[in-house]
PLY file of the C-alpha trace (Angstrom):
ply
format ascii 1.0
element vertex 120
property float x
property float y
property float z
element edge 119
property int vertex1
property int vertex2
end_header
-3.04 -4.36 -15.25
-4.43 -2.90 -12.03
-5.52 0.74 -12.18
-4.67 3.11 -9.35
-6.16 6.58 -8.97
-4.10 8.85 -6.75
-6.00 11.81 -5.27
-3.24 14.10 -4.06
-2.68 17.85 -4.51
1.13 17.73 -4.16
2.46 16.84 -7.61
5.91 15.92 -6.25
4.27 13.33 -4.03
2.21 11.99 -6.94
5.51 11.57 -8.79
7.01 9.63 -5.85
4.04 7.26 -5.70
4.05 6.85 -9.49
7.76 6.01 -9.51
7.09 3.42 -6.82
3.99 1.81 -8.33
4.45 2.02 -12.12
7.45 -0.35 -12.27
5.29 -2.93 -10.47
2.85 -2.92 -13.38
0.20 -0.55 -12.05
-1.49 1.91 -14.41
-1.46 5.26 -12.59
-4.02 8.03 -12.92
-4.04 11.12 -10.73
-6.22 14.02 -9.72
-5.43 16.95 -7.46
-8.99 17.86 -6.44
-12.04 15.88 -5.37
-13.94 17.30 -8.33
-11.31 16.08 -10.80
-11.23 12.64 -9.16
-15.02 12.31 -9.33
-14.90 13.29 -13.01
-12.32 10.56 -13.65
-14.50 8.05 -11.83
-17.26 8.73 -14.35
-14.97 7.24 -17.00
-13.03 4.53 -15.14
-13.34 2.18 -12.21
-9.94 1.83 -10.58
-8.85 -1.15 -8.53
-7.36 1.13 -5.88
-7.75 4.71 -4.70
-4.92 6.37 -2.81
-6.44 9.41 -1.12
-4.91 12.35 0.71
-6.96 13.97 3.48
-6.21 17.65 2.92
-7.29 18.72 -0.55
-8.01 22.14 -2.05
-11.76 21.72 -2.61
-12.92 19.15 -0.02
-11.47 16.55 2.29
-10.40 13.07 1.32
-12.96 11.75 3.81
-15.72 13.61 1.92
-14.50 11.98 -1.28
-14.42 8.51 0.28
-17.97 8.90 1.61
-19.19 9.87 -1.85
-17.37 6.97 -3.51
-18.56 4.41 -0.95
-22.16 5.60 -1.45
-22.05 4.44 -5.08
-22.72 0.75 -5.55
-20.34 0.37 -8.50
-17.38 1.45 -6.31
-18.10 -0.63 -3.22
-15.39 -3.17 -4.08
-12.76 -0.58 -4.94
-9.94 -0.70 -2.41
-9.07 2.57 -0.69
-5.89 3.63 1.06
-5.70 6.92 2.96
-2.23 8.46 2.70
-1.93 11.67 4.69
0.20 13.71 7.05
-2.58 13.51 9.66
-1.57 11.01 12.30
-4.10 11.47 15.11
-5.89 8.32 16.21
-9.21 10.10 15.75
-8.37 10.75 12.08
-7.42 7.12 11.55
-10.64 6.00 13.21
-12.69 8.36 11.04
-11.06 6.87 7.94
-11.61 3.28 9.04
-15.25 4.07 9.82
-15.56 5.04 6.14
-14.18 1.61 5.21
-10.68 2.46 4.06
-8.53 -0.62 3.66
-5.42 0.91 5.16
-4.18 4.22 6.59
-0.61 5.37 5.91
0.96 8.50 7.29
3.46 10.51 5.26
6.23 10.04 4.63
5.77 6.43 3.64
8.35 3.71 3.90
8.43 2.55 0.25
8.95 -1.18 0.84
6.20 -1.39 3.45
3.82 0.74 1.39
4.34 -1.34 -1.76
4.02 -4.61 0.11
0.74 -3.51 1.73
-0.67 -2.25 -1.61
0.08 -5.60 -3.24
-1.53 -7.45 -0.32
-4.65 -5.28 -0.46
-5.04 -5.99 -4.18
-4.56 -9.78 -3.98
0 1
1 2
2 3
3 4
4 5
5 6
6 7
7 8
8 9
9 10
10 11
11 12
12 13
13 14
14 15
15 16
16 17
17 18
18 19
19 20
20 21
21 22
22 23
23 24
24 25
25 26
26 27
27 28
28 29
29 30
30 31
31 32
32 33
33 34
34 35
35 36
36 37
37 38
38 39
39 40
40 41
41 42
42 43
43 44
44 45
45 46
46 47
47 48
48 49
49 50
50 51
51 52
52 53
53 54
54 55
55 56
56 57
57 58
58 59
59 60
60 61
61 62
62 63
63 64
64 65
65 66
66 67
67 68
68 69
69 70
70 71
71 72
72 73
73 74
74 75
75 76
76 77
77 78
78 79
79 80
80 81
81 82
82 83
83 84
84 85
85 86
86 87
87 88
88 89
89 90
90 91
91 92
92 93
93 94
94 95
95 96
96 97
97 98
98 99
99 100
100 101
101 102
102 103
103 104
104 105
105 106
106 107
107 108
108 109
109 110
110 111
111 112
112 113
113 114
114 115
115 116
116 117
117 118
118 119
Protein backbone atom coordinates (compact mmCIF):
# COMPACT_ATOMS: atom_id res chain seq x y z
CA UNK A 1 0.00 0.00 0.00
CA UNK A 2 1.46 3.35 -1.05
CA UNK A 3 1.61 6.03 1.65
CA UNK A 4 0.64 9.60 0.86
CA UNK A 5 1.30 12.54 3.17
CA UNK A 6 -0.90 15.54 2.44
CA UNK A 7 0.43 18.86 3.74
CA UNK A 8 -2.60 21.14 3.57
CA UNK A 9 -4.10 23.55 6.11
CA UNK A 10 -7.67 23.39 4.76
CA UNK A 11 -9.24 20.31 6.35
CA UNK A 12 -12.13 20.26 3.85
CA UNK A 13 -9.61 19.97 1.04
CA UNK A 14 -7.74 17.20 2.87
CA UNK A 15 -11.08 15.38 3.06
CA UNK A 16 -11.63 15.80 -0.70
CA UNK A 17 -8.18 14.39 -1.51
CA UNK A 18 -8.65 11.55 0.98
CA UNK A 19 -12.01 10.61 -0.53
CA UNK A 20 -10.35 10.56 -3.95
CA UNK A 21 -7.21 8.62 -3.03
CA UNK A 22 -8.26 6.19 -0.26
CA UNK A 23 -10.59 4.10 -2.45
CA UNK A 24 -7.63 3.58 -4.81
CA UNK A 25 -5.72 1.83 -2.03
CA UNK A 26 -3.55 4.69 -0.79
CA UNK A 27 -2.86 5.06 2.93
CA UNK A 28 -3.43 8.75 3.71
CA UNK A 29 -1.69 10.79 6.39
CA UNK A 30 -2.09 14.53 6.75
CA UNK A 31 -0.54 17.53 8.44
CA UNK A 32 -1.67 21.14 8.43
CA UNK A 33 1.67 22.78 9.22
CA UNK A 34 5.23 22.29 8.00
CA UNK A 35 6.29 21.51 11.57
CA UNK A 36 3.69 18.74 11.89
CA UNK A 37 4.67 17.29 8.50
CA UNK A 38 8.37 17.25 9.44
CA UNK A 39 7.48 15.49 12.70
CA UNK A 40 5.56 12.84 10.75
CA UNK A 41 8.52 12.39 8.42
CA UNK A 42 10.64 11.43 11.43
CA UNK A 43 8.41 8.37 11.80
CA UNK A 44 7.47 7.46 8.22
CA UNK A 45 8.77 7.71 4.69
CA UNK A 46 5.83 8.26 2.36
CA UNK A 47 5.79 7.36 -1.30
CA UNK A 48 4.20 10.69 -2.19
CA UNK A 49 3.89 14.16 -0.69
CA UNK A 50 1.05 16.41 -1.77
CA UNK A 51 2.03 19.91 -0.67
CA UNK A 52 0.13 23.18 -0.56
CA UNK A 53 2.11 26.40 -1.00
CA UNK A 54 0.43 28.68 1.53
CA UNK A 55 0.70 27.22 5.02
CA UNK A 56 0.35 28.80 8.46
CA UNK A 57 3.96 28.43 9.61
CA UNK A 58 6.08 28.36 6.41
CA UNK A 59 5.64 27.87 2.70
CA UNK A 60 5.31 24.57 0.93
CA UNK A 61 8.45 25.48 -1.03
CA UNK A 62 10.38 25.81 2.26
CA UNK A 63 9.13 22.36 3.23
CA UNK A 64 10.11 20.84 -0.12
CA UNK A 65 13.62 22.31 0.12
CA UNK A 66 14.05 20.81 3.57
CA UNK A 67 12.75 17.41 2.46
CA UNK A 68 14.88 17.33 -0.69
CA UNK A 69 17.98 18.18 1.38
CA UNK A 70 17.63 14.87 3.26
CA UNK A 71 19.09 11.90 1.46
CA UNK A 72 16.46 9.44 2.72
CA UNK A 73 13.68 11.46 1.02
CA UNK A 74 15.33 12.06 -2.35
CA UNK A 75 13.21 9.39 -4.06
CA UNK A 76 9.93 10.51 -2.50
CA UNK A 77 7.63 11.88 -5.18
CA UNK A 78 6.26 15.37 -4.60
CA UNK A 79 3.20 17.06 -6.05
CA UNK A 80 2.52 20.75 -5.41
CA UNK A 81 -1.22 21.42 -5.18
CA UNK A 82 -1.99 25.10 -4.69
CA UNK A 83 -4.18 28.01 -5.68
CA UNK A 84 -1.08 29.84 -6.96
CA UNK A 85 -1.07 29.69 -10.74
CA UNK A 86 1.67 32.11 -11.81
CA UNK A 87 4.30 30.68 -14.12
CA UNK A 88 7.00 31.95 -11.77
CA UNK A 89 5.49 29.91 -8.91
CA UNK A 90 5.38 26.80 -11.07
CA UNK A 91 8.98 27.34 -12.13
CA UNK A 92 10.06 27.80 -8.50
CA UNK A 93 8.40 24.49 -7.62
CA UNK A 94 9.95 22.63 -10.54
CA UNK A 95 13.37 24.03 -9.63
CA UNK A 96 12.90 22.30 -6.26
CA UNK A 97 12.26 19.04 -8.12
CA UNK A 98 8.53 18.61 -7.69
CA UNK A 99 7.14 15.88 -9.92
CA UNK A 100 4.01 17.77 -10.88
CA UNK A 101 2.23 21.06 -10.17
CA UNK A 102 -1.57 21.16 -9.91
CA UNK A 103 -3.62 24.27 -9.35
CA UNK A 104 -6.80 24.19 -7.28
CA UNK A 105 -9.44 23.19 -7.86
CA UNK A 106 -8.27 19.90 -9.29
CA UNK A 107 -10.06 17.85 -11.90
CA UNK A 108 -10.39 14.55 -10.00
CA UNK A 109 -9.91 12.15 -12.92
CA UNK A 110 -6.84 13.97 -14.21
CA UNK A 111 -5.37 14.35 -10.73
CA UNK A 112 -5.83 10.67 -9.89
CA UNK A 113 -4.47 9.54 -13.23
CA UNK A 114 -1.35 11.71 -12.83
CA UNK A 115 -0.78 10.51 -9.23
CA UNK A 116 -0.94 6.89 -10.36
CA UNK A 117 1.48 7.61 -13.22
CA UNK A 118 3.94 9.37 -10.91
CA UNK A 119 3.93 6.39 -8.54
CA UNK A 120 4.41 3.69 -11.21
